[in-house]
C-alpha positions, 0 to 999 in steps of 0.5 A, spaced: 524 987 160 521 980 160 524 976 165 526 969 163 524 963 166 528 956 165 525 953 170 520 949 167 521 941 170 519 945 177 512 949 174 510 950 167 506 957 166 498 956 165 497 955 158 492 960 155 487 955 153 487 951 159 486 957 162 480 959 158 477 951 159 478 951 167 475 959 168 467 957 167 468 953 173 472 957 177 464 963 177 458 960 174 459 952 173 460 950 181 456 944 180 459 937 185 460 932 179 456 927 183 450 931 184 444 930 179 442 937 177 444 940 171 450 944 174 452 937 176 451 933 170 455 939 167 460 938 171 461 931 170 461 931 163 466 937 163 471 931 168 469 925 162 472 930 157 478 931 161 479 924 162 478 923 154 483 928 152 488 924 157 486 918 155 487 920 148 493 922 149 497 916 151 492 911 147 489 908 152 482 908 154 478 913 158 476 908 164 483 907 166 484 915 168 483 916 175 483 924 176 488 925 183 490 932 187 497 931 182 503 928 181 505 925 189 498 923 189 498 918 184 505 916 186 503 914 193 496 911 189 501 907 183 507 905 189 503 903 194 496 901 191 499 896 186 505 893 193 499 892 197 494 890 192 500 884 190 503 882 197 500 875 197 505 874 190 510 876 194 514 882 198 519 884 194 520 892 191 525 894 186 525 902 186 529 907 182 536 909 185 534 917 181 527 917 184 523 924 186 523 924 193 514 922 193 517 915 191 522 914 196 517 915 201 512 910 198 519 905 198 520 907 205 512 906 208 512 899 204 519 897 207 515 899 214 509 894 212 515 887 211 516 889 202 524 888 202 525 894 198 531 894 194 534 899 189 534 898 181 542 898 180 546 904 176 551 903 172 559 908 172 556 912 167 549 914 171 545 909 167 540 903 169 545 897 169 540 891 165 544 886 166 545 887 173 538 890 174 535 882 171 539 879 176 535 883 181 529 880 179 526 874 183 520 870 182 517 874 188 519 881 186 511 884 185 513 892 183 518 896 179 517 902 180 522 906 176 521 915 173 521 915 165 525 922 164 529 923 171 528 931 174 534 933 176 538 930 169 533 929 165 537 922 163 531 917 160 531 910 162 529 904 157 524 903 161 520 898 156 527 894 156 526 894 162 519 892 163 520 886 158 526 883 161 523 883 168 518 879 166 522 875 163 523 873 171 517 875 175 511 875 169 506 877 174 510 883 176 508 890 176 510 896 173 509 903 175 513 909 172 513 916 174 512 921 167 511 926 170 518 930 165 516 925 160 509 927 159 508 933 153 515 931 150 517 924 150 512 919 146 508 916 154 504 911 150 502 905 155 502 899 151 509 902 147 512 902 154 509 897 156 508 897 163 502 896 168 502 904 171 503 911 169 503 918 174 502 924 172 502 932 173 498 937 170 502 943 171 508 940 169 506 941 161 502 947 162 495 945 166 494 948 173 497 945 179 491 941 183 491 936 179 495 929 177 493 922 174 495 915 174 494 911 168 493 903 169 493 898 163 487 894 163 486 888 168 491 891 173 488 891 181 490 897 186 489 898 192 485 904 194 491 909 199 485 913 200 477 910 202 470 915 201 465 916 196 467 912 191 469 917 186 474 916 180 472 907 180 472 908 188 481 909 187 480 916 189 474 917 192 473 926 194 470 931 191 473 932 184 476 939 183 473 941 177 477 946 175 484 944 175 481 937 172 478 940 165 484 944 166 488 938 165 484 936 159 486 942 156 493 942 156 494 935 156 491 935 149 495 940 146 501 938 149 501 932 146 498 935 139 506 940 139 509 934 142 513 933 136 514 940 134 516 941 141 523 936 141 527 939 135 526 946 138 527 944 145 535 940 142 536 947 138 535 950 144 539 946 148 544 946 143 545 953 143 544 954 151 551 950 151 555 952 145 554 959 149 557 957 156 562 953 152 568 958 154 566 957 162 572 955 166 570 947 168 563 946 166 561 939 166 554 937 163 550 931 167 547 927 161 546 921 159 550 917 153 545 913 150 537 918 152 536 925 154 530 930 155 533 935 152 529 941 155 532 939 162 540 941 163 544 939 169 550 943 169 555 943 175 561 949 175 566 949 179 566 955 184 560 958 187 555 953 191 549 953 185 544 957 189 549 963 189 547 963 182 540 962 182 540 970 187 545 973 182 541 970 176 534 972 179 537 979 181 538 979 172 531 977 171 534 969 169 529 964 173 533 958 174 533 952 180 538 948 184 537 942 182 529 939 184 524 944 186 522 937 191 529 938 194 529 945 195 526 945 203 530 939 205 537 938 209 539 932 205 543 933 198 540 929 193 540 923 194 539 921 186 544 925 184 549 921 189 546 915 186 549 918 179 556 918 182 557 924 184 561 928 190 558 932 195 561 938 193 559 937 186 551 936 187 552 943 191 554 946 185 549 942 180 545 948 177 538 946 173 536 950 167 529 947 164 526 949 158 518 948 155 515 951 150 514 957 152 522 958 152 525 963 145 532 963 143 532 969 145 531 967 153 537 962 151 542 967 149 540 971 155 540 967 160 547 964 157 550 970 157 548 972 165 550 966 167 557 968 164 557 975 167 555 972 174 561 966 174 565 972 172 563 975 178 562 971 183 570 969 180 573 975 182 569 977 188 573 969 190 579 972 188 
């Protein structure tokens, strides 16, 4: 029997179309895209096509897309690069309270460099407190960075409203958005969001690992983090990972083309899964009261820690995670879950199930049944 994979927020299976597109650049098409001979020219043209595909998905011009080695590098380039480029105007930075670990690490680096870093305030429901957020924005605020879809809970932040409110108090502020868990599921058109930068990761939407992108609004100045040969508009020097970039382009094109059909299907699968877990004693779903990416379910289940359930489910061929993959090697409990008001005991019991384009009704039915069986076994063992 095929395993049930419900960990798409950690990584998604490589789309067959993306694999077919990138495979030639792992074999005979091995040219350096900076070379002037035909092998190099073909590699450069392949990158240009991929840039077009990512740009079209976000309704931007190709020159606005800078390829990176993944979402983490794109986040570093956005957060560090935008803040450093604007330091002459001010040194105040606002960072989301539930950000990915790479953004938190960048914020800590900015603090070491003399920036004043504050967290975006949340309300009692764990969502952005827009009034308190607006009050935190100052004339010398140079950067606001916040994720569009939370990678642990699926909560959707009101990014467009935040951008308008921030600019009402600081007209030159830059808004950088982590769209890693949103791209391919929600509308991420740069102009619609009204932001200055988006950072993306290929492997979250069926592309290969090893590729990401920073997308900048026209006229936005960003200081490079790496220095070298001038590739990628001078923002990301170094020989490009042609195969991964080509796969990213194909996956972006396919994901955006299927997005309008995917979202309602994810809602149906989510409803089915939660309906079958309705009798699970003490179950709590962590979700937004206003906007939710339905493919991510964060469940707090009393009793055994989530890690124990993960292992028991894996033995049944059901693969899920205990919180975000980026926290799996960290000793501390999730700062993001703590920020939305969960106590330590609840955080240890958060099980994350994440759905994707390949998830079927049979998958969620099997996963729900396995989770109910595991919960019964663990309850009997504890009694």
